[in-house]
C-alpha positions as CSV (number, residue, x, y, z in Angstrom):
1,M,1.9,-0.1,-4.7
2,A,0.2,-1.8,-1.8
3,P,1.7,-1.0,1.6
4,G,4.5,-3.2,2.7
5,L,5.1,-4.9,-0.6
6,T,8.1,-4.2,-2.7
7,S,8.1,-6.8,-5.5
8,A,5.7,-8.6,-7.8
9,S,3.8,-11.5,-6.4
10,P,4.0,-14.4,-8.9
11,Q,0.9,-16.1,-7.7
12,L,-1.1,-13.1,-8.8
13,L,-0.1,-13.3,-12.5
14,P,-2.4,-16.2,-13.5
15,S,-5.4,-14.0,-12.5
16,G,-4.5,-11.2,-14.8
17,R,-7.4,-12.5,-17.0
18,D,-9.7,-12.1,-14.0
19,L,-8.5,-8.5,-13.6
20,E,-9.2,-7.6,-17.2
21,E,-12.6,-9.4,-17.2
22,I,-13.6,-7.2,-14.3
23,S,-12.1,-4.1,-15.9
24,D,-14.1,-4.8,-19.1
25,Q,-17.3,-5.3,-17.2
26,I,-16.8,-2.0,-15.4
27,D,-16.2,-0.3,-18.7
28,A,-19.5,-1.9,-20.0
29,V,-21.4,-0.3,-17.1
30,N,-19.7,3.0,-17.6
31,I,-20.6,2.9,-21.3
32,L,-24.2,2.2,-20.4
33,L,-24.3,5.1,-17.9
34,S,-22.5,7.5,-20.3
35,S,-24.9,6.8,-23.2
36,P,-27.5,9.6,-23.9
37,T,-30.9,9.0,-22.5
38,P,-33.6,8.2,-25.1
39,S,-35.3,11.0,-27.1
40,T,-38.2,12.9,-25.4
41,T,-36.2,12.9,-22.3
42,S,-37.8,14.2,-19.1
43,T,-36.4,14.5,-15.6
44,K,-38.4,11.5,-14.6
45,E,-37.0,9.5,-17.5
46,E,-33.5,10.5,-16.7
47,V,-33.9,9.3,-13.2
48,K,-35.3,6.0,-14.5
49,H,-32.3,5.6,-16.9
50,K,-29.8,6.3,-14.2
51,S,-31.3,3.7,-11.8
52,S,-32.1,1.0,-14.3
53,F,-28.4,0.2,-14.9
54,R,-28.2,-1.8,-11.7
55,Q,-29.9,-4.8,-13.4
56,Y,-27.0,-4.9,-15.8
57,V,-24.3,-4.9,-13.1
58,T,-23.0,-8.4,-12.8
59,A,-22.6,-10.2,-9.5
60,S,-18.8,-10.1,-9.9
61,V,-18.8,-6.3,-10.5
62,K,-21.0,-5.9,-7.4
63,A,-18.6,-8.1,-5.4
64,F,-15.7,-6.1,-6.7
65,Y,-17.1,-2.8,-5.7
66,K,-18.1,-4.1,-2.3
67,E,-14.5,-5.1,-1.6
68,Q,-13.1,-1.9,-3.1
69,H,-15.5,0.4,-1.1
70,E,-14.8,-1.4,2.2
71,K,-11.0,-1.4,1.8
72,Q,-10.2,2.0,0.3
73,T,-9.8,3.9,3.5
74,L,-7.7,7.0,4.2
75,E,-5.3,4.9,6.2
76,Y,-4.8,2.5,3.3
77,N,-4.3,5.4,0.9
78,L,-1.7,7.2,3.0
79,A,0.2,3.9,3.4
80,A,0.0,3.2,-0.4
81,R,1.5,6.6,-1.2
82,E,4.3,6.2,1.4
83,S,5.1,2.8,-0.2
84,F,5.1,4.4,-3.6
85,H,7.5,7.2,-2.7
86,S,9.9,5.0,-0.7
87,S,11.0,2.5,-3.4
88,V,11.4,2.1,-7.2
89,R,9.6,-1.1,-8.4
90,A,11.1,-1.1,-11.9
91,R,13.1,1.0,-14.4
92,M,11.9,0.8,-18.0
93,G,10.8,2.9,-21.0
94,I,7.3,3.5,-22.1
95,W,7.2,0.9,-24.9
96,E,8.8,-1.6,-22.7
97,A,6.1,-0.9,-20.1
98,M,3.5,-1.5,-22.7
99,E,5.0,-4.8,-23.6
100,K,5.2,-5.7,-19.9
101,L,1.5,-4.8,-19.5
102,N,0.8,-7.1,-22.5
103,T,1.7,-10.1,-20.4
104,L,-1.2,-9.3,-18.0
105,I,-3.2,-11.7,-20.1
106,D,-1.7,-14.8,-21.7
107,E,-1.7,-14.1,-25.4
108,S,-1.5,-17.8,-26.2
109,D,-5.0,-18.3,-24.8
110,P,-7.4,-18.6,-27.8
111,D,-10.2,-16.9,-25.9
112,T,-8.2,-13.7,-25.4
113,S,-9.6,-10.8,-27.4
114,L,-7.5,-7.6,-27.7
115,S,-4.1,-7.4,-26.1
116,Q,-3.3,-4.5,-23.8
117,I,-1.1,-2.9,-26.5
118,E,-3.9,-3.1,-29.0
119,H,-6.3,-1.3,-26.8
120,L,-3.8,1.5,-26.1
121,L,-3.1,1.8,-29.8
122,Q,-6.8,1.9,-30.6
123,T,-7.3,4.8,-28.2
124,A,-4.4,6.7,-29.6
125,E,-5.3,6.0,-33.2
126,A,-8.9,7.2,-32.7
127,M,-7.5,10.5,-31.4
128,R,-5.0,10.7,-34.3
129,R,-7.8,10.2,-36.9
130,D,-9.7,13.0,-35.3
131,G,-6.8,15.4,-35.5
132,K,-6.1,15.6,-31.8
133,P,-2.7,17.1,-30.8
134,R,0.3,14.8,-30.4
135,W,0.3,15.2,-26.6
136,M,-3.3,13.9,-26.5
137,Q,-2.5,11.0,-28.8
138,V,0.4,9.9,-26.5
139,T,-1.8,10.2,-23.5
140,G,-4.3,7.8,-25.1
141,L,-1.3,5.5,-25.8
142,I,-0.2,5.3,-22.1
143,H,-3.4,6.0,-20.1
144,D,-3.7,2.4,-18.8
145,L,0.0,1.7,-18.0
146,G,-0.9,2.1,-14.3
147,K,-2.2,-1.4,-14.5
148,L,1.4,-2.4,-14.1
149,L,0.6,-2.0,-10.4
150,F,-0.9,-5.5,-10.6
151,F,2.7,-6.8,-11.0
152,F,4.1,-4.6,-8.3
153,G,2.5,-6.0,-5.2
154,A,-1.2,-5.0,-5.5
155,Q,-3.4,-6.6,-2.9
156,G,-6.0,-7.6,-5.5
157,Q,-8.2,-6.1,-8.2
158,W,-9.8,-3.6,-5.9
159,D,-6.6,-1.5,-5.7
160,V,-5.9,-1.6,-9.4
161,V,-9.1,-1.0,-11.4
162,G,-12.6,0.5,-10.9
163,D,-14.1,3.9,-10.6
164,T,-12.2,6.3,-8.3
165,F,-13.4,8.7,-5.5
166,P,-11.8,10.8,-2.8
167,V,-11.0,9.4,0.6
168,G,-10.9,11.5,3.8
169,C,-14.4,13.0,3.3
170,A,-17.9,11.6,3.0
171,F,-18.5,9.1,0.3
172,D,-20.9,10.7,-2.2
173,Q,-24.2,9.0,-3.1
174,R,-23.3,9.4,-6.8
175,I,-20.5,6.9,-6.6
176,I,-21.5,3.6,-8.1
177,L,-23.2,1.3,-5.6
178,P,-22.8,3.8,-2.7
179,E,-24.5,1.5,-0.2
180,T,-21.5,-0.8,-0.3
181,F,-19.5,1.8,1.8
182,A,-21.4,0.8,4.9
183,K,-18.6,-1.3,6.3
184,N,-15.8,1.1,5.4
185,P,-14.6,2.3,8.8
186,D,-14.2,5.9,7.4
187,S,-18.0,6.1,6.8
188,Q,-18.4,6.3,10.6
189,H,-15.4,8.4,11.4
190,P,-16.3,11.8,13.1
191,I,-14.1,13.7,10.5
192,Y,-13.7,11.5,7.4
193,S,-17.5,11.0,7.2
194,T,-18.3,14.8,7.0
195,E,-18.9,16.7,3.8
196,M,-15.5,18.5,3.8
197,G,-13.6,15.9,5.8
198,I,-9.9,16.7,5.9
199,Y,-10.2,19.2,3.1
200,T,-11.2,22.9,2.7
201,P,-13.6,24.4,0.2
202,H,-12.1,24.9,-3.3
203,C,-8.8,23.5,-2.2
204,G,-8.3,22.0,-5.7
205,L,-8.5,18.4,-6.9
206,D,-4.7,18.3,-6.9
207,N,-5.0,18.2,-3.1
208,L,-7.5,15.4,-2.8
209,L,-6.4,11.8,-2.1
210,L,-8.2,9.8,-4.7
211,S,-8.7,6.0,-4.2
212,W,-5.4,4.2,-5.0
213,G,-5.4,2.3,-8.3
214,H,-4.0,2.4,-11.8
215,D,-5.0,6.0,-12.5
216,E,-3.5,7.5,-9.4
217,Y,-0.4,5.3,-9.6
218,L,0.4,6.3,-13.2
219,Y,-0.3,10.0,-12.4
220,H,2.3,9.9,-9.7
221,V,4.8,8.1,-12.0
222,L,4.3,10.7,-14.8
223,K,3.9,14.1,-13.1
224,D,7.6,14.5,-12.5
225,Q,8.9,12.3,-15.3
226,S,7.2,13.6,-18.5
227,L,6.7,16.7,-20.6
228,L,2.9,16.1,-20.7
229,P,0.8,19.2,-20.2
230,A,-1.6,19.6,-17.2
231,Q,-4.6,18.5,-19.3
232,A,-2.9,15.2,-20.1
233,L,-2.0,14.5,-16.5
234,A,-5.7,15.2,-15.6
235,M,-6.8,12.8,-18.3
236,V,-4.6,10.1,-16.7
237,R,-5.6,10.8,-13.1
238,Y,-9.3,11.5,-13.5
239,H,-10.5,9.3,-16.3
240,S,-12.1,6.8,-13.9
241,F,-13.3,9.6,-11.5
242,Y,-16.8,9.2,-12.8
243,P,-18.6,10.6,-9.8
244,W,-16.9,13.9,-10.7
245,H,-16.7,14.2,-14.4
246,R,-20.0,12.4,-15.2
247,E,-22.2,12.8,-12.2
248,G,-21.2,16.3,-11.0
249,A,-20.1,15.3,-7.5
250,Y,-17.3,17.0,-5.5
251,R,-17.7,20.4,-7.2
252,R,-17.1,22.0,-3.7
253,F,-13.4,21.1,-3.9
254,M,-12.7,22.5,-7.4
255,D,-10.5,25.5,-8.0
256,E,-10.4,27.6,-11.1
257,K,-7.9,25.3,-12.9
258,D,-10.1,22.2,-12.3
259,W,-12.9,23.5,-14.5
260,E,-10.5,23.5,-17.4
261,M,-9.3,20.0,-16.5
262,L,-12.9,18.8,-16.4
263,E,-13.4,19.7,-20.0
264,A,-10.2,17.9,-20.9
265,V,-11.3,14.7,-19.1
266,K,-14.7,14.8,-20.8
267,E,-13.0,15.2,-24.2
268,F,-10.8,12.2,-23.4
269,N,-13.3,9.8,-22.0
270,P,-15.2,8.7,-25.1
271,Y,-11.9,7.6,-26.8
272,D,-11.2,5.3,-23.9
273,L,-14.7,3.8,-23.7
274,Y,-15.7,3.6,-27.3
275,S,-12.5,2.9,-29.2
276,K,-12.5,-0.7,-28.1
277,S,-15.0,-1.4,-30.9
278,D,-12.5,-0.4,-33.6
279,A,-10.7,-2.9,-35.7
280,P,-7.5,-4.2,-34.1
281,P,-4.5,-2.2,-35.0
282,V,-1.4,-3.7,-36.6
283,V,1.2,-3.1,-33.9
284,E,4.4,-3.3,-35.9
285,E,3.1,-0.9,-38.6
286,L,2.3,1.7,-36.0
287,K,5.2,1.2,-33.7
288,P,7.7,3.6,-35.4
289,Y,5.2,6.5,-35.3
290,Y,4.5,6.0,-31.6
291,L,8.1,5.4,-30.6
292,D,8.8,8.9,-32.1
293,L,5.8,10.3,-30.1
294,I,7.1,8.7,-26.9
295,D,10.5,10.2,-27.4
296,E,8.9,13.6,-27.6
297,F,7.4,13.5,-24.2
298,F,9.2,10.9,-22.0
299,P,12.8,10.1,-21.0
300,K,14.3,6.8,-22.3
301,I,13.9,5.2,-18.9
302,L,11.3,6.0,-16.2
303,N,11.2,5.0,-12.5
304,W,8.1,2.9,-11.9
């Protein structure tokens, strides 16, 4: 939750559509970057492929990342976590949270495509069809519930969605649009702008402060309130940490456990990005199966 805010801001709710439009555009860029390079690939062609994506990045996505990269400072992140730990924003179960998230976009709008619940079910169902374990299916089901942050005093889109990255150390050039960090005050800080920053080599990703948003928020909600294994918590926390799991950045901070978590996140990511093209699921037909799955891993009521 954003520092100093303890309840939803009603004036933000009508722009839930804007949030999802930005989120979908970000996903489109990540799908482009995650796609294999053409056949007869060479190092030169790979570089060309990686750089050519910029012509597909919309003006709104560029503006989004400029704001996110300027405002996600160490100071902001410390304050956001203090705010998170100092209050409970809501108390509800997982399915209730999914229904709450479903109101992010007005379903009565004829231009609306998939609802939030449908995307979550698509992701889980794709894993189920592939015979993934039940803990992974339920992780697919809940992975975006951190977007509830939008109702709980978020300052905008920039502290809810978007690719994530560590704060408190130098901003890596493999983060999308790295030049937009120029006006982030941490980029000129004598410690925060250094390669190691406030961290030590191989301290473990558990000890990094990742930019505050829906991934980090949900991870903190779930880590002490679920029976999910470590791999599932990594899928939640790191699925938007593209500089790490796709581009190979920040390896200097990894400990032995993180290499196993990296493989888990890589296994998860295609289900999140590519399941959106599947046919819309029938929510009421699938609900009994997933309610049983939810009961296996979560208490009836969680603190949000």
